[in-house]
C-alpha positions as CSV (number, residue, x, y, z in Angstrom):
1,M,6.6,25.9,-1.7
2,F,6.2,23.8,1.8
3,K,3.4,21.0,1.7
4,P,3.2,19.2,4.6
5,L,2.7,15.4,3.4
6,V,-0.8,14.6,4.7
7,D,-2.0,17.3,2.2
8,E,0.1,15.8,-0.5
9,I,-1.7,12.4,0.0
10,I,-5.2,13.9,0.1
11,E,-4.4,15.9,-2.7
12,K,-3.5,12.4,-4.3
13,I,-6.3,10.8,-3.4
14,E,-8.8,13.5,-5.0
15,G,-6.6,13.1,-8.8
16,A,-7.0,9.4,-8.3
17,S,-10.6,9.0,-8.8
18,E,-9.8,9.7,-12.8
19,L,-7.3,7.1,-12.8
20,Y,-7.8,3.2,-14.1
21,H,-5.9,2.0,-11.3
22,R,-6.8,4.1,-8.5
23,L,-3.6,3.3,-6.0
24,V,-1.9,6.1,-4.0
25,V,1.7,4.4,-3.0
26,L,3.5,6.2,0.2
27,V,6.8,5.6,-0.2
28,G,9.8,5.8,2.4
29,P,11.9,3.8,4.5
30,A,11.1,2.8,8.2
31,G,10.2,5.6,11.2
32,A,9.9,8.5,8.0
33,G,6.5,8.8,9.3
34,K,4.2,6.8,7.0
35,T,2.2,5.6,9.7
36,A,1.4,8.7,11.7
37,A,0.3,10.3,8.1
38,L,-2.0,7.9,7.1
39,Q,-3.5,8.1,10.7
40,D,-3.8,11.7,10.2
41,V,-5.4,11.1,6.6
42,H,-7.6,8.3,8.1
43,T,-8.8,11.5,11.1
44,R,-9.3,14.3,8.2
45,T,-11.3,12.2,6.3
46,S,-12.5,9.2,8.2
47,S,-11.6,6.7,5.9
48,P,-10.7,3.1,7.7
49,L,-7.1,2.2,8.5
50,V,-6.0,-0.8,8.2
51,N,-3.1,-3.2,9.5
52,V,-2.8,-5.7,6.6
53,N,-0.5,-7.9,8.5
54,L,-2.7,-8.1,11.2
55,E,-5.7,-8.6,9.3
56,L,-4.3,-11.2,6.9
57,S,-2.5,-13.1,9.3
58,R,-6.0,-13.8,11.7
59,R,-7.5,-14.9,8.3
60,M,-4.4,-17.0,7.4
61,L,-3.8,-18.8,10.6
62,D,-5.6,-22.1,9.6
63,L,-4.4,-22.4,5.9
64,T,-1.3,-24.2,4.0
65,E,1.3,-22.6,2.8
66,R,-0.1,-23.4,-0.3
67,Q,-3.6,-22.0,0.8
68,R,-1.9,-18.8,1.7
69,A,-0.5,-18.3,-1.9
70,L,-3.6,-19.2,-3.2
71,Q,-6.1,-17.5,-1.3
72,L,-4.6,-14.3,-0.7
73,S,-6.0,-12.0,-3.2
74,R,-9.5,-12.9,-2.1
75,L,-8.7,-12.4,1.2
76,L,-7.4,-9.1,0.8
77,S,-9.9,-8.3,-1.2
78,E,-12.5,-9.0,1.4
79,I,-10.7,-7.0,3.6
80,L,-11.3,-4.3,1.5
81,D,-14.9,-4.8,0.8
82,A,-15.4,-5.2,4.6
83,S,-15.7,-1.5,4.4
84,S,-18.1,0.4,2.0
85,A,-16.1,3.3,2.1
86,E,-14.4,4.6,-1.5
87,V,-10.8,4.9,0.3
88,V,-8.9,2.5,2.2
89,L,-5.4,3.2,3.9
90,L,-3.3,0.2,4.2
91,D,-0.3,0.5,6.4
92,N,1.7,-2.6,7.3
93,V,1.6,-4.6,4.4
94,E,5.0,-6.7,4.7
95,V,3.2,-9.5,4.4
96,L,2.5,-9.2,1.1
97,F,6.3,-9.7,0.0
98,D,6.8,-12.9,1.7
99,A,8.2,-15.0,-1.1
100,S,6.5,-18.0,-0.1
101,L,3.2,-16.5,-0.6
102,K,4.6,-15.9,-4.7
103,Q,2.5,-12.8,-5.1
104,D,3.4,-9.5,-7.3
105,P,2.8,-7.1,-4.6
106,L,2.0,-4.0,-7.0
107,R,0.1,-6.1,-9.5
108,L,-1.9,-7.3,-6.4
109,L,-2.7,-3.7,-5.1
110,Q,-3.5,-2.4,-8.3
111,G,-5.8,-5.1,-8.8
112,L,-7.5,-3.7,-5.4
113,S,-7.3,-0.4,-6.8
114,R,-10.2,-0.7,-9.3
115,N,-13.0,-0.8,-7.4
116,K,-11.9,1.8,-4.7
117,T,-8.8,4.1,-4.0
118,V,-5.9,2.1,-2.3
119,V,-3.9,3.9,-0.3
120,V,-0.9,2.2,0.9
121,A,2.5,2.6,3.3
122,W,5.2,1.5,1.1
123,S,8.5,0.5,3.4
124,G,11.2,1.4,0.9
125,C,12.8,3.8,-1.2
126,T,12.2,5.7,-4.5
127,E,15.5,5.9,-6.8
128,G,15.4,7.7,-9.8
129,E,12.4,6.8,-11.6
130,N,12.1,3.4,-9.5
131,M,10.5,2.5,-6.3
132,V,12.4,-0.2,-4.3
133,Y,11.2,-2.9,-1.4
134,A,14.3,-4.5,0.4
135,T,17.9,-4.7,-0.9
136,P,19.0,-6.8,-4.3
137,D,20.1,-9.4,-2.0
138,H,16.9,-10.0,0.2
139,P,14.4,-12.7,-1.2
140,E,11.8,-10.0,-0.7
141,Y,13.7,-7.2,-3.3
142,R,10.9,-5.8,-5.2
143,R,11.8,-2.6,-8.1
144,Y,9.1,-1.3,-9.7
145,P,9.4,2.2,-12.3
146,V,7.0,5.0,-11.0
147,R,5.8,5.9,-14.2
148,D,2.1,5.0,-14.0
149,L,1.8,5.2,-10.0
150,L,0.7,8.0,-7.8
151,V,3.9,8.6,-5.5
152,V,3.7,10.5,-2.4
153,S,7.6,10.3,-0.7
154,P,8.1,11.9,2.6
155,E,11.7,12.5,1.5
156,A,10.3,14.4,-1.8
157,I,8.4,16.6,0.8
158,A,11.2,17.5,3.0
């Protein structure tokens, strides 16, 4: 049976409350409707929608490259903690993959999802039992198994 993407995301949010990592990953290529889906979830649930690239860029503007790498996790935590909401929606997270920041984006997001449910738009695709960001020849390339993750993909819904 066909289930709209937004309904699928909300269902995963409800199921995430029982998990150690309350992380829901919305995986899809650019133009797949991830941002529109998050905006609809925001409207229906009143959960805050955060543009991570914009918020982190503002906070890291005056930091050196080394300071950015060292403080990224704390800065992102502060962004999420600014809201008392139990669910936070994250869009435009490409900065987390920047090779100069030397971060593991999934581990960072999992850490943030210990205290509240985090729904993140992940620009990439699913390949079998993995979710992928970028192409193998790209410096920001990442590949993660999806076995322990709550993944929603517009490709799988359609």
